C-alpha positions in Angstrom: 123.2 217.4 14.5 124.3 220.7 13.7 126.9 220.9 10.7 130.2 221.1 12.7 129.1 217.9 14.0 128.4 216.4 10.7 132.0 217.5 9.0 133.7 216.1 12.1 132.2 212.4 11.6 132.5 212.7 8.0 136.3 213.9 8.7 136.7 210.4 11.2 135.1 208.1 8.7 137.8 209.7 5.8 140.5 208.7 8.6 139.4 205.4 8.8 138.7 204.8 5.0 142.2 206.0 4.0 143.9 203.5 7.1 141.9 201.1 5.2 142.8 202.1 1.9 145.1 198.9 1.2 142.6 196.5 2.6 139.8 197.8 0.7 142.3 197.1 -2.6 142.7 193.8 -1.5 138.9 192.6 -0.6 138.6 194.1 -4.0 140.6 191.7 -5.8 139.4 188.7 -3.8 135.5 189.7 -4.4 135.9 190.6 -7.8 139.6 190.1 -9.3 139.5 193.6 -9.8 143.5 194.8 -10.4 145.0 197.4 -7.8 144.7 200.4 -10.2 140.7 199.2 -11.4 139.8 199.2 -7.4 141.6 202.5 -7.5 139.8 204.1 -10.6 136.4 203.0 -10.0 135.3 202.6 -6.6 138.1 204.1 -3.9 138.9 207.3 -5.6 135.7 207.9 -6.3 134.7 207.5 -2.6 137.5 209.8 -1.6 136.4 212.8 -4.0 132.6 212.3 -2.6 133.7 212.7 0.9 135.4 215.5 0.1 132.9 217.5 -1.7 130.6 216.8 1.1 133.0 217.9 4.0 134.1 221.0 1.8 130.8 222.1 0.6 128.5 221.1 3.5 127.7 224.6 5.0 126.7 225.9 1.4 124.4 222.7 1.4 122.9 223.5 4.4 122.4 226.8 4.7 118.8 228.6 4.8 117.4 229.4 1.4 115.5 232.9 1.2 112.3 233.3 -0.8 110.2 236.2 -1.6 107.2 236.3 0.4 103.8 237.9 -1.3 102.5 241.4 0.4 99.6 239.2 1.7 102.0 237.6 3.7 103.4 240.8 5.5 105.6 241.1 7.5 106.3 237.6 7.4 109.7 235.9 5.8 109.9 232.9 4.1 112.9 230.1 3.3 113.3 226.8 2.9 116.3 224.3 4.2 117.5 221.0 4.0 116.9 218.7 7.4 117.3 215.4 8.3 114.8 212.4 7.6 116.3 210.6 10.8 117.0 207.5 10.3 117.6 206.0 6.8 118.1 202.3 5.1 120.8 201.7 2.8 121.1 198.4 1.1 124.1 198.2 -1.0 125.0 195.5 -4.2 128.0 193.1 -4.9 128.9 194.5 -8.2 130.7 197.8 -6.7 130.5 196.6 -2.6 132.6 199.6 -1.9 131.8 202.5 -4.0 128.2 202.1 -3.9 128.2 201.3 0.2 130.2 204.4 0.5 129.1 207.2 -1.2 125.5 207.2 -0.3 126.5 206.7 3.4 128.4 209.7 2.9 125.3 211.6 1.6 123.0 210.5 4.2 125.6 211.3 7.1 126.2 214.6 5.5 122.2 215.5 5.5 122.4 214.4 9.3 120.9 210.8 9.4 121.7 208.5 10.8 122.3 204.7 9.1 121.4 201.4 8.5 123.5 199.7 6.6 123.1 196.4 4.3 125.9 195.0 1.9 125.8 192.3 0.2 125.9 188.8 1.0 128.0 187.6 -2.6 131.1 190.3 -0.9 132.0 188.7 2.3 135.9 190.5 2.1 134.8 193.8 0.8 131.7 193.7 3.8 134.4 193.1 6.3 136.9 195.8 5.3 133.4 197.9 5.5 132.2 197.1 8.8 136.3 197.4 9.9 135.9 201.2 8.9 132.3 202.0 10.4 133.5 200.1 13.6 136.5 202.2 13.8 135.6 205.7 13.5 131.6 206.0 13.2 129.9 203.1 15.6 127.6 205.5 16.7 126.2 206.7 13.8 126.1 203.5 11.5 124.2 200.5 12.5 125.7 197.8 10.1 124.4 194.4 8.5 125.9 192.0 6.1 127.8 189.6 7.9 125.2 187.3 9.2 122.7 185.1 6.8 119.5 186.5 8.6 120.8 190.5 8.0 118.6 191.1 5.5 115.2 190.4 7.5 116.8 192.0 10.5 117.5 195.1 7.9 113.8 194.8 6.1 112.4 194.8 9.9 114.3 198.3 11.0 112.2 201.4 11.6 113.6 203.4 8.9 112.4 207.1 7.6 114.1 206.4 4.4 115.2 203.8 1.5 117.8 203.7 -0.6 118.5 200.8 -2.7 120.9 199.8 -5.5 120.5 196.7 -7.2 118.8 194.9 -9.7 114.9 195.8 -11.2 113.1 192.5 -9.9 114.6 193.4 -6.0 113.7 197.1 -6.5 110.4 196.8 -7.3 110.1 194.4 -3.7 111.6 197.3 -2.4 109.5 199.7 -3.5 106.6 198.0 -1.9 108.2 197.8 1.4 109.4 201.2 1.4 105.3 202.2 0.1 103.9 199.9 3.5 106.4 201.4 5.8 104.7 204.9 4.4 108.6 206.7 3.4 110.4 208.0 0.9 112.8 205.9 -1.4 115.4 206.0 -3.8 115.7 203.1 -6.7 118.9 203.1 -8.5 118.7 200.4 -10.3 119.7 199.2 -14.4 118.6 198.5 -17.4 119.8 197.6 -20.9 122.0 200.8 -22.1 122.6 201.5 -25.5 125.5 202.6 -27.8 124.8 204.2 -30.5 127.5 204.7 -33.4 126.7 206.7 -36.0 129.1 206.5 -39.5 131.5 209.5 -39.8 132.6 208.7 -35.7 135.7 207.9 -35.1 135.8 203.9 -34.9 138.5 203.1 -33.3 137.9 205.7 -30.9 134.6 204.8 -30.3 135.6 200.5 -30.1 138.3 201.3 -27.6 135.7 203.6 -24.8 133.0 201.1 -25.7 135.0 197.7 -25.0 136.7 199.8 -22.0 133.3 200.6 -20.7 132.2 196.7 -21.1 135.0 195.2 -19.8 135.3 196.9 -16.9 134.3 194.7 -13.8 133.5 192.2 -16.5 130.8 193.7 -17.7 129.3 193.4 -14.2 128.2 197.3 -13.9 124.8 198.8 -14.1 125.8 201.8 -17.0 128.0 199.0 -18.9 127.3 199.3 -22.5 124.8 196.4 -22.9 124.4 196.8 -26.9 126.2 198.3 -29.7 123.7 199.9 -33.0 126.0 200.3 -35.8 124.9 201.4 -39.6 124.4 199.1 -41.9 127.7 197.3 -43.0 129.6 198.3 -40.3 128.8 195.4 -38.3 131.7 193.1 -39.0 134.2 195.7 -38.5 133.2 197.0 -35.7 133.3 194.1 -34.3 137.1 193.6 -35.6 137.7 196.7 -33.6 136.4 195.8 -30.2 138.2 192.8 -30.1 141.5 194.6 -31.3 140.6 196.7 -28.5 140.3 194.4 -26.0 143.5 192.6 -26.8 145.1 195.6 -27.0 144.3 195.9 -22.8 144.4 192.1 -21.6 146.2 190.2 -24.5 144.6 187.7 -26.7 143.3 185.6 -23.8 142.0 188.1 -21.1 140.9 185.8 -18.7 144.3 184.5 -18.2 145.4 188.3 -17.7 145.4 188.5 -13.7 144.3 192.1 -13.9 141.0 190.9 -15.9 138.0 190.9 -13.3 136.4 187.9 -12.3 132.2 187.0 -12.4 130.5 187.3 -9.0 129.5 183.5 -8.8 128.9 180.1 -10.3 125.3 181.0 -10.8 126.2 184.4 -12.8 128.8 182.3 -15.4 125.9 179.6 -15.5 123.5 182.3 -16.7 125.8 183.5 -19.5 126.8 180.0 -20.5 122.9 179.2 -21.2 122.7 182.3 -23.0 125.9 182.1 -25.4 124.8 178.4 -25.9 121.0 180.0 -27.2 123.3 182.2 -29.5 125.7 179.9 -30.8 128.5 181.5 -29.8 129.8 179.0 -26.8 133.1 178.2 -27.1 134.2 176.1 -23.7 137.8 177.7 -24.6 136.5 181.1 -23.8 135.1 180.0 -20.2 137.3 179.4 -16.7 134.7 178.1 -14.3 137.1 177.5 -12.0 138.3 181.0 -11.7 135.1 182.3 -12.9 136.2 184.1 -16.1 134.6 184.7 -19.2 136.8 186.2 -22.1 135.2 189.1 -23.7 132.9 188.1 -26.7 131.8 190.6 -29.7 129.0 189.3 -32.4 126.8 190.9 -34.9 123.1 190.0 -34.3 119.6 191.2 -34.4 116.9 191.8 -32.3 115.7 188.5 -31.5 119.6 187.2 -29.6 118.4 186.0 -26.1 121.2 188.6 -25.0 118.5 191.2 -26.2 115.9 190.5 -23.5 117.1 191.3 -20.7 120.5 193.4 -18.7 123.6 191.3 -19.7 125.5 191.8 -16.8 128.9 190.0 -18.5 131.5 190.7 -21.0 129.2 189.7 -24.1 128.3 192.9 -25.9 125.8 192.0 -29.6 126.1 194.5 -32.4 122.9 195.3 -34.7 122.7 197.1 -37.6 120.4 199.8 -38.4 119.4 201.6 -41.4 117.6 204.6 -40.0 117.0 206.6 -36.6 113.6 204.8 -37.2 115.3 201.3 -36.7 116.9 202.7 -33.9 113.9 204.0 -32.1 112.1 200.3 -32.7 115.1 198.5 -30.8 115.6 200.6 -28.0 112.0 201.3 -27.2 112.0 197.5 -26.8 113.9 198.0 -23.7 112.7 202.2 -23.0 114.3 204.3 -19.9 117.9 202.5 -20.3 120.0 203.9 -17.4 122.7 205.1 -19.6 122.7 206.2 -23.1 126.0 206.4 -25.4 126.3 207.8 -28.7 129.4 208.3 -31.0 128.8 211.0 -33.2 130.2 214.7 -34.3 127.4 215.6 -35.6 125.2 218.2 -33.4 122.0 217.0 -34.8 122.4 213.6 -33.8 123.2 214.8 -30.3 119.5 216.5 -30.5 117.7 213.9 -31.8 118.9 211.9 -29.2 117.7 214.5 -26.6 114.3 215.2 -28.1 113.4 211.4 -28.9 115.0 209.0 -26.0 114.3 209.0 -22.0 117.1 208.0 -20.0 118.9 208.6 -17.2 122.0 209.5 -17.9 124.2 210.3 -21.5 127.7 210.5 -22.4 128.8 211.3 -25.9 131.6 209.9 -27.5 132.6 207.8 -24.5 130.7 205.5 -21.7 130.6 205.3 -18.0 132.7 208.2 -17.2 129.5 210.9 -16.6 129.2 208.1 -13.6 132.5 209.4 -12.1 131.6 213.0 -11.7 130.2 213.8 -8.7 128.8 217.0 -9.5 126.7 215.4 -11.8 123.3 214.0 -10.2 123.3 210.2 -11.5 120.1 208.1 -11.5 117.6 206.3 -13.4 114.4 207.1 -14.6 111.1 204.5 -14.3 112.4 201.1 -15.3 116.0 202.1 -14.7 115.3 204.4 -11.0 113.9 206.5 -8.9 115.3 209.7 -7.6 119.0 210.8 -8.0 122.3 211.0 -5.4 125.9 212.4 -6.0 127.3 215.4 -4.4 124.4 217.9 -3.7 121.6 215.0 -5.3 122.8 213.1 -2.5 122.5 215.5 -0.1 119.4 216.7 -1.3 118.4 212.7 -1.3 118.7 212.0 1.9 116.8 215.2 3.4 113.7 216.6 3.9 113.3 219.8 1.8 111.4 222.2 5.2 109.1 225.0 4.5 109.4 228.3 6.7 107.2 231.5 7.0 108.2 233.0 10.2 106.1 236.2 11.0 106.1 238.4 14.2 103.7 239.3 16.7 104.1 242.4 15.8 102.5 244.3 13.6 99.5 242.0 13.9 97.6 243.8 10.9 93.9 243.8 11.3 93.4 243.0 7.6 94.1 239.5 7.6 91.0 238.9 10.0 87.4 239.0 9.3 85.6 241.0 8.5 87.4 241.4 5.5 87.2 244.8 3.9 87.7 245.9 0.4 91.5 246.0 0.7 91.9 242.0 0.3 89.4 242.1 -2.3 91.3 244.7 -4.1 94.7 242.9 -3.6 92.9 239.7 -5.0 91.3 240.5 -7.6 95.1 242.2 -8.8 96.1 238.3 -9.1 
């Protein structure tokens, strides 16, 4: 599929996305309780940005890239180019069902592939809209799964040339095994416990507001949501109060009564969070609305033994742990190494250098949370437990492409020096290396 054809397909897809704008936002409201503003900010607008970038940049991305050719290969010319795998499989999660379906889909099509797309059965309304978008624009290039209970098995049994998965680490490991069995490349976008480190001297009110914003977005059900906060000794209670004040300024004194505050995905998820709150000793029935699947955000000072520190929280709870030194910070973060995101609040360059030199993580925001994900020009992905591979923008195009090396030679001149018996010329050239 040539570049002009790919751009035509992307433009047709964009027309359908724009035509379904209101339906997308309504589906996100029904599935996850997202307000129109949050749906626009965190999903729809990012998809539009991604497809605009692909349309505008594709001729540059797909061009041949010339490289030097050694003298011993004269008169050959060398270059590499990005070619499609063929048919790629994409499976997306429920927490950002539109964004995390469409962005990799756009990258895959930009790279010239056909796509088999599997969306989550937990977000039925959004899945139906995605199917409608595809059906009304590019059905010849995308096979869609997600509306039938057997679609998971159908997707796994498909003959694909590359696999892209976004979801939990547990399922991601299984998907990696499946891809290995098919002998195909794969990208795993997973998650983990993303820390916030708040250093003394930071503007605590601003730090609290930005952390509270990141934590309450989608009710904490975000792979790069702040998962716990590390503050200097003596700052725990003060920072807790600042976080609570920030949330109250966003949603009022009882956020779960605010129609713009998102809900938990299902009953099983809310019961899991309830169990953790009981074990922590912070459960209050008044902070849980089981019928509407909402939980008031809860911030609390605790320690490394907290049940909330065992795995990724994926809900509106945020542990705060006090630390004396960077050694303490190291010890805590290394209980859950290689987070998908790292958030550092400081005006001290030495703190930034320390984090860069001592921790391994997927991506970082300094004096902010989650915003690095929103820049399509930045690669996004994890490392080890938090994922394999990256995408967004050009990185997404490359993720769905096979980087192919080409050496182009001519029939004439046919240099006799390359053939046996080798004379002194070859020896002299090789000895100079």
